C-alpha positions as CSV (number, residue, x, y, z in Angstrom):
1,M,-59.1,-17.4,-23.0
2,N,-55.3,-18.3,-24.1
3,Y,-52.4,-16.0,-23.6
4,E,-49.2,-16.4,-25.7
5,L,-46.2,-15.3,-23.8
6,R,-43.7,-13.5,-26.1
7,Q,-39.9,-12.7,-25.7
8,Q,-38.9,-9.5,-26.9
9,V,-35.2,-8.5,-27.4
10,I,-34.6,-4.7,-27.2
11,E,-31.1,-4.0,-28.5
12,P,-29.4,-0.7,-26.7
13,G,-28.8,1.8,-29.0
14,R,-25.2,2.1,-28.0
15,A,-22.5,0.2,-26.5
16,T,-21.3,2.3,-23.6
17,F,-20.8,5.8,-23.1
18,Q,-19.2,8.0,-25.6
19,H,-16.1,8.9,-24.2
20,L,-15.1,5.6,-23.8
21,V,-16.3,4.8,-27.7
22,D,-13.9,7.7,-28.8
23,R,-11.3,6.0,-26.7
24,Y,-11.8,2.4,-27.4
25,G,-14.2,1.8,-30.2
26,D,-17.8,1.2,-30.4
27,R,-17.8,-2.1,-28.4
28,P,-19.3,-3.0,-25.0
29,A,-16.7,-1.7,-22.4
30,S,-16.1,-3.6,-18.8
31,R,-17.6,-2.3,-15.5
32,Y,-13.9,-1.3,-14.5
33,Q,-13.5,1.2,-17.6
34,E,-17.0,2.7,-17.4
35,A,-16.4,3.4,-13.2
36,S,-12.8,4.4,-14.1
37,V,-11.8,5.5,-17.3
38,D,-11.9,9.4,-18.4
39,I,-13.8,10.7,-15.7
40,Q,-11.3,13.2,-14.3
41,P,-13.0,16.8,-14.2
42,R,-10.8,18.5,-16.7
43,E,-12.7,22.4,-17.2
44,N,-15.1,24.9,-15.7
45,F,-13.5,25.0,-12.4
46,H,-14.7,27.7,-10.5
47,Y,-11.9,28.7,-8.8
48,R,-8.0,28.1,-7.7
49,P,-7.1,26.8,-4.7
50,L,-6.4,29.6,-2.1
51,W,-3.9,27.7,-0.6
52,D,-2.4,27.6,-4.1
53,P,-3.4,29.6,-6.6
54,E,-0.4,28.5,-9.1
55,H,-2.7,25.2,-9.4
56,E,-6.1,24.3,-10.4
57,I,-8.1,22.4,-8.1
58,Y,-7.4,19.4,-10.3
59,D,-4.0,19.9,-11.8
60,P,-1.6,17.4,-13.5
61,D,1.2,19.8,-12.0
62,F,0.7,18.8,-8.6
63,S,3.5,16.3,-9.2
64,T,6.7,16.1,-11.5
65,L,5.9,12.6,-12.3
66,R,3.3,12.8,-15.1
67,L,1.7,10.7,-17.7
68,D,1.1,12.2,-21.5
69,D,-2.5,10.1,-21.1
70,P,-3.5,9.3,-17.2
71,Y,-5.3,6.4,-18.6
72,S,-2.4,4.7,-20.0
73,F,-2.3,3.5,-16.5
74,T,-5.1,1.2,-15.6
75,D,-5.4,-1.0,-12.4
76,P,-4.0,-4.4,-13.0
77,R,-6.8,-5.6,-10.8
78,Q,-9.6,-4.2,-12.0
79,Y,-10.9,-2.5,-8.8
80,Y,-13.7,-0.6,-9.0
81,Y,-15.9,0.4,-5.9
82,A,-18.0,-3.1,-6.3
83,T,-14.9,-5.2,-6.8
84,Y,-12.8,-3.4,-4.3
85,T,-15.1,-3.8,-1.3
86,A,-16.1,-7.4,-2.3
87,A,-12.3,-8.7,-2.0
88,R,-11.6,-6.5,1.1
89,A,-14.8,-8.1,2.8
90,A,-13.4,-11.3,2.1
91,Q,-10.0,-10.5,3.5
92,Q,-11.3,-9.0,6.8
93,D,-13.8,-12.0,7.3
94,A,-10.7,-14.4,6.6
95,F,-8.8,-12.2,9.0
96,S,-11.4,-12.3,11.8
97,R,-11.7,-16.1,11.4
98,T,-7.9,-16.3,12.5
99,L,-8.5,-14.1,15.3
100,D,-11.3,-16.2,16.3
101,Y,-9.3,-19.4,16.0
102,L,-6.2,-17.9,17.9
103,D,-9.1,-17.2,20.9
104,A,-10.5,-20.8,20.6
105,K,-7.8,-22.5,20.9
106,N,-5.8,-20.3,23.3
107,L,-2.7,-19.5,21.1
108,W,-2.4,-16.5,22.3
109,S,-1.3,-17.3,25.8
110,T,0.2,-20.7,25.0
111,M,2.7,-18.7,22.5
112,P,6.3,-18.2,23.8
113,S,6.9,-15.2,25.3
114,S,9.6,-14.1,23.1
115,W,7.2,-13.9,20.1
116,S,4.3,-12.4,22.0
117,A,7.3,-9.5,22.9
118,V,8.0,-9.1,19.2
119,I,4.2,-8.9,18.4
120,A,3.7,-6.3,21.5
121,S,6.9,-4.3,20.7
122,V,7.3,-4.1,17.1
123,L,4.2,-5.2,15.5
124,V,1.8,-3.7,17.5
125,P,3.2,-0.2,17.4
126,L,3.5,-0.3,13.4
127,R,-0.3,0.6,13.6
128,H,0.7,3.9,13.7
129,Y,3.0,3.7,11.2
130,E,0.2,2.4,8.8
131,S,-2.2,5.2,10.0
132,G,0.5,7.5,8.8
133,A,0.7,5.7,5.3
134,E,-3.3,6.3,5.2
135,L,-2.9,10.2,5.2
136,V,0.0,9.4,2.2
137,F,-2.2,7.7,-0.1
138,A,-5.1,10.0,1.0
139,A,-2.7,13.2,-0.3
140,G,-2.5,10.7,-3.5
141,S,-5.9,10.3,-3.7
142,R,-6.8,14.1,-3.3
143,F,-3.7,15.5,-5.8
144,A,-3.2,12.6,-8.5
145,Y,-4.6,13.4,-11.8
146,G,-6.3,10.7,-13.4
147,T,-9.3,8.7,-11.7
148,T,-7.4,5.3,-12.4
149,I,-4.5,6.6,-10.4
150,E,-6.6,8.6,-7.9
151,Q,-9.0,5.2,-7.4
152,C,-6.0,3.3,-6.3
153,C,-4.5,5.4,-3.9
154,S,-7.9,5.8,-2.5
155,Y,-8.2,2.3,-2.0
156,A,-4.8,2.0,-0.9
157,A,-5.8,4.7,1.8
158,F,-8.6,2.5,3.2
159,D,-6.1,-0.5,2.9
160,R,-3.7,1.2,5.3
161,I,-6.3,2.1,8.0
162,A,-7.6,-1.2,8.0
163,N,-4.1,-2.5,8.5
164,A,-3.9,-0.3,11.4
165,Q,-7.1,-1.5,12.8
166,M,-5.9,-5.1,12.0
167,L,-2.8,-4.6,14.3
168,S,-4.9,-3.0,16.9
169,R,-6.9,-6.2,17.0
170,I,-3.5,-8.2,17.3
171,G,-3.0,-6.0,20.2
172,L,-6.3,-6.3,22.0
173,G,-6.2,-10.1,21.0
174,L,-2.7,-10.6,23.0
175,D,-4.0,-8.8,26.0
176,G,-7.1,-10.5,26.3
177,G,-9.2,-7.6,25.3
178,L,-7.2,-5.4,27.5
179,T,-5.8,-2.1,25.9
180,N,-2.7,-2.5,27.9
181,V,-0.8,-3.5,24.9
182,L,-2.1,-0.2,22.8
183,T,-1.0,2.1,24.7
184,T,2.3,0.6,25.6
185,A,2.8,0.4,21.7
186,K,1.8,4.1,21.6
187,A,4.5,5.0,23.9
188,A,7.0,3.0,21.9
189,W,6.3,4.5,18.8
190,L,6.6,8.0,20.6
191,D,10.1,7.3,22.8
192,A,11.7,3.8,21.8
193,P,14.6,4.4,20.0
194,Y,14.3,1.7,17.3
195,L,11.4,3.2,16.1
196,Q,12.6,6.7,15.9
197,G,14.1,6.2,12.4
198,L,10.7,5.0,11.1
199,R,8.5,7.6,12.9
200,R,11.2,10.4,11.3
201,S,10.6,9.1,8.0
202,V,6.7,9.0,7.9
203,E,6.3,12.8,9.4
204,E,8.9,13.9,7.0
205,I,7.1,12.0,4.0
206,L,3.7,13.6,5.4
207,V,4.7,17.0,4.6
208,E,6.0,16.0,1.3
209,A,4.8,18.4,-1.7
210,D,4.8,15.8,-4.3
211,W,2.3,13.1,-3.8
212,A,3.9,10.7,-6.0
213,V,7.6,11.3,-4.6
214,A,5.8,11.0,-1.2
215,V,4.3,7.5,-2.4
216,T,7.4,6.3,-3.7
217,A,9.2,7.3,-0.3
218,L,7.0,5.2,1.3
219,D,6.9,2.4,-0.9
220,M,10.9,2.3,-0.5
221,I,10.1,1.8,3.2
222,D,7.4,-0.9,3.0
223,S,9.7,-3.0,0.4
224,L,11.6,-3.8,3.4
225,L,9.4,-3.9,6.0
226,Y,7.1,-6.3,5.1
227,P,9.4,-8.9,3.1
228,L,11.2,-8.9,6.8
229,L,8.5,-9.0,9.2
230,Y,5.8,-10.8,7.3
231,N,7.6,-13.3,5.2
232,S,11.4,-13.7,6.9
233,L,9.8,-13.7,10.2
234,D,6.7,-16.1,9.1
235,E,9.2,-18.8,7.9
236,I,11.0,-18.4,11.0
237,A,7.9,-19.0,13.4
238,L,7.0,-21.8,11.6
239,L,9.6,-23.7,13.0
240,S,10.4,-22.0,16.3
241,G,6.5,-22.2,18.2
242,G,5.6,-18.8,16.6
243,G,2.4,-20.1,14.8
244,A,0.3,-17.5,16.0
245,Y,2.4,-15.1,14.7
246,S,2.3,-17.3,11.2
247,L,-1.2,-17.3,11.2
248,I,-1.8,-13.4,11.3
249,A,1.5,-12.9,9.1
250,Q,0.1,-14.4,6.1
251,H,-2.9,-11.9,6.1
252,F,-0.3,-8.7,5.6
253,A,1.6,-10.6,3.4
254,G,-1.3,-11.6,1.0
255,W,-2.2,-7.6,1.2
256,W,1.6,-6.7,0.3
257,S,1.3,-8.8,-2.9
258,D,-2.0,-7.2,-3.9
259,H,-0.8,-4.1,-3.4
260,R,2.0,-4.3,-5.0
261,R,0.6,-5.3,-8.7
262,W,-0.8,-1.4,-8.9
263,L,2.0,0.3,-7.7
264,D,4.6,-1.4,-9.8
265,A,1.9,-0.9,-12.8
266,L,2.2,2.7,-12.2
267,Y,5.9,3.0,-11.9
268,G,6.0,0.9,-15.4
269,A,3.6,3.6,-17.0
270,W,5.7,6.8,-15.4
271,T,9.1,5.4,-16.5
272,S,7.4,4.4,-20.4
273,D,5.7,7.3,-20.9
274,A,6.3,8.6,-24.5
275,T,6.5,12.5,-23.6
276,Y,7.7,12.3,-19.8
277,G,9.5,9.1,-19.7
278,G,12.9,10.3,-19.5
279,A,11.8,13.5,-16.6
280,N,9.8,10.5,-14.8
281,R,12.9,8.0,-14.4
282,A,15.2,10.6,-13.7
283,A,12.7,12.1,-10.8
284,L,12.4,8.6,-9.5
285,S,15.6,7.6,-9.9
286,T,16.7,10.4,-7.2
287,A,13.6,9.7,-4.8
288,A,14.1,6.3,-4.7
289,S,17.9,6.5,-4.6
290,R,17.6,9.0,-1.2
291,C,14.5,7.1,0.5
292,L,15.6,3.5,0.1
293,A,19.2,4.5,1.5
294,T,17.2,5.7,4.5
295,A,14.5,3.0,4.5
296,E,17.2,0.6,4.8
297,R,19.0,2.4,7.9
298,N,15.5,2.5,9.3
299,V,14.1,-0.8,9.1
300,A,17.5,-2.2,10.1
301,E,17.1,-0.8,13.4
302,L,14.5,-3.0,13.9
303,V,16.8,-6.3,13.7
304,P,18.0,-6.2,17.3
305,T,14.4,-6.0,18.7
306,L,13.7,-9.5,17.2
307,A,16.9,-11.4,18.4
308,G,14.5,-13.2,20.9
309,V,13.2,-15.2,18.0
310,A,15.8,-15.2,15.2
311,D,19.3,-14.8,14.5
312,Q,20.3,-11.2,14.0
313,A,22.6,-12.1,11.1
314,D,19.8,-14.1,9.2
315,L,17.3,-11.2,9.3
316,A,20.5,-8.9,8.2
317,A,20.5,-11.1,5.4
318,A,17.0,-11.1,4.6
319,L,16.9,-7.2,4.8
320,S,19.7,-7.2,2.2
321,R,18.0,-9.4,0.2
322,S,15.0,-7.5,0.2
323,R,17.2,-4.2,-0.6
324,T,18.7,-6.1,-3.9
325,A,15.4,-7.3,-4.9
326,V,14.2,-3.5,-4.9
327,G,16.9,-2.5,-6.9
328,E,16.8,-5.0,-9.2
329,R,13.0,-3.8,-9.5
330,L,13.9,-0.5,-10.1
331,G,16.7,-1.2,-12.3
332,G,14.2,-2.8,-14.8
333,L,12.5,0.0,-15.1
334,G,15.6,2.0,-16.1
335,L,15.9,3.9,-13.0
336,E,19.7,4.3,-11.6
337,L,20.3,4.1,-8.2
338,T,23.0,6.0,-6.1
339,G,23.7,6.1,-2.7
340,V,22.0,3.3,-1.5
341,L,23.7,1.2,1.3
342,S,25.7,-1.8,0.4
C-alpha cells in the first residue's frame, strides 16, 4: 500500500485582531503591537476608587501630562513580556559572569583601598535609591493611561529593583560574602550627610501625586547621577587601578542607555501631542526646572566623597557637562528651564 503525503496551507481568516486592523489596516501586526496596543480598559468599570472618587480606576486625569492618543507613544525597544525577559536574562547572566570573574581573579581584595571605599560608601548605599526608584515606576505602571506607557513603567520598576539587587551583590562580593558592607551602607543612607539630599528627594518624589511628574523628577536625578558614577568614574578607574569598578560600572552604564530610549521617546510624544503638547511642555518645563536644580545640588554632595579616587574639579566639570546635556536635550523638545544652577 502506498501513501501520498501532501502539504495543505490554511490561510488565516484575518491578519490580526480587529482593534489593530482599525488602527493600522488589514495587515499582519507585530508581536509587540498585539501585546501592547489598544488594550487599556476603558469602560464597564464597576466602581470608582474609594480613596479617590473623583477618578475612574483607570483614568487619564491621574496626570497633568496627557496624550490625545495614548498609543501615539510606542516603546522604541519594542519590549513586550517575552522580549523584555529575554533581554534582561542576558544582562543578568553577563553581570553574574563579571562577578564570577572578579571572585576568580581575586580582584576585590587587590583593588586599591580608595576604590573599595568608594564602592562601600557611595555605590552600595544607592541600592536604597534604586529601591525607591522602583516604587516610583511601580506607581507609574498603576496610574499611567495606555498600555504602551504602563508597560514601560512596569519594566522600569523591575529594572530598578534589579539594579538594587546588583548593588547588593557588589557589596556582598566586596565583603567576601558577609553582610557588613550592606549594614554599613544602610546606616549611611539613613545618616551620612552626603546622602541626605538624595534621600530627601527620593522620599519627596514618592509622595508626589502625579506619577508623570514623579518620573520626571527621578529622571533629573538619574541624568546627573548615572553619568557621574558609571561613565566619568569608569574612565578614571581604567587609568588608576580601579579595574574592578570599571567592570561593574559597564553594566549600569549599558542599562542607562537602554532606559533612556523609552523615556526620551515619551518626552517627545508628550511635547509634540497635537492636543495637549502646549500644556505638556509648560508642565514639564516647570517640573524639570525645579527638579534639575535640586538634583544638581544633591548629586554634587557626593563629589567630596569621591576625592580619594578622582580630582574634585574634574568631577564637578563632569557634573556640569551632564547638566548641560540635560538642558540641551530638554531644550530640543521645546522646554524652557529656569532656575537651574550655573
